[in-house]
C-alpha positions, 0 to 999 in steps of 0.5 A: 143097260152095259157097254164095255168102256171100247163099245163107249163113242159107238153107245154116246153116237147112238143115244144119249142117256142121262145117266152114266155108270162107269166101273172098273179097276183101270185107272187109263181106261176109266179116265178116257171113259169120264172124259169123253162122257164129260166132252159130249154132256159139254156139247150138250149144254151141261156146262157146270159140273160138280163132283163128290166123294163118298169117304166113309160112313157119316157121307152127306147123301143129301147134299148129292141129291140136293145139286141135283135139283138146284139150278145155276145162276149161270148154266141151265144143265148141270153135270153131277158126278159121285165117286165111290172108292170103296165100291160100297155105297151102305143103306143111305147112299144105295137109297140115295142112289135110285132116287137119283137114278130115278131123278136124273130119268126125269130131268133134261137140264141134269146128267150124272156119273157115277164112279166105281171100282171094279164090283164083284158079282153081289154087288152087281145084282143089289137093288141100286146098282141095278136102280143104275143100269136100269135108268142109264149106261152102264160103262164095264171097264175091263182089264188089258190083259197080256195076250191082249194088249200087242192088239192093243199097243198097235191100235194105239200107236195106229190112231197116232199114224203109227205103226209097226213092219209088218209079218213077223216083225212087227209082230216081234216088235208089239210083243216087246213092247207088250212085255215092257208094260205089262202091268201099267197102262198108263205107262204104257200110253206114256210111252206110246205118246213118246214115240209120236215125239220121238218119230213122225208119221209112219212104220217103226222099225224094232230099232227104234222101238227098241231104244224108246221105250223104258221098262215099265211093267208091272207085275201081279203075283196072281197074272204069276199065278196064271203065267205059270199055268200056261206053261209061259217059262220066258214070262214066269221068270221075268215076272219073277224077276220084277216082284222081287226088284218091285219089293214084294213080299215072297210070303204074297208070291208064294201063296197064290202059286201054294192056292193054285197048286193046293187047288190043283190037287183037291179037284184032281183027288175029286175027280178020282173018286168019282166026282164030275169036273164041272162039280169039282171046280164049283166046290172048288171055288174055280171060276171063269178064265182060271177054270179054264186053265183048270180044265186045260192042266189038269188032263196032263197030271197026274194025282202023285205028281200034284202031291209031290207040288203039294208038299214042295209049296210046303218046304217052301213055305218054310223058306219064304218064313226063314226056315232052311231044307238042305234040298232046296236054295236057302234064298227065297226067291230062289225056292219061288224060282223052283217051285214056279219053274217046276210047276210051269213045265208040267204045264207048258208040256203035251 
């Protein structure tokens, strides 16, 4: 059985399990989910905790299985925590996790937590993960996307007795905070806590937030490509500046942009040759949120325009690798900015 991290508290109140699997790549939310489970376990008498971190192919899985069978002199109930940073337990680990899931289900004295990073589709269908999911509760830690960030900030502020002004002024404040903490939830959490220290419970004005919240945003080249397809010009400029300031390699930023440009051109060409759009998208391995973006922007983009962008991406590829073109800026970041905005403006047009 699986739930999102946001639904964990409600699920724990409804039913207690002896096995929990927490997977995801958002450190703050994963840590909060683990703290919630540990606190509930302690309240039920599981006061002794053992932690195992799986590192390397020669990890001793027998120690994990024995931990669940040995009772302490000072505690009748135990909490065993298994951390697998790679998300790949290996053949021996897969068998051990299945045995652990079965043994925990038959014991009242043991609670086990398995901690994993974000998993791909194949891993979610593996026998060992299915065993964990079948015998316990799986907690999925989803990232907080930029569009969800203002509501997430408002919820955190409310939990500490604060809120922004009503109406447009409050939305402006939340958007400002979201811009300053995007991609860095740990720092966002700290900035929100700082507001509780600086100001009493109640309404926060924009000026108070502006003077207190630092710019701690961290940007991802692949999120930049999403912002380009969404036509968010100001955000694209801010992200490019942030990626440059963080020292991100221009070639990585170019690859993320060029990959979407080439995929758009291939899908459009396939549709022009009579292939159904869903089939063309699957052939180019475009799915999920990326698929929805492609479906939205493709009708407004012509094949000649996309071919022109492919050529421009090829030119910028040379620039970021040290070549020069008299028609383009010589600086790699300026060239990336021009390419990104060319695509962004067209995707924003209605």
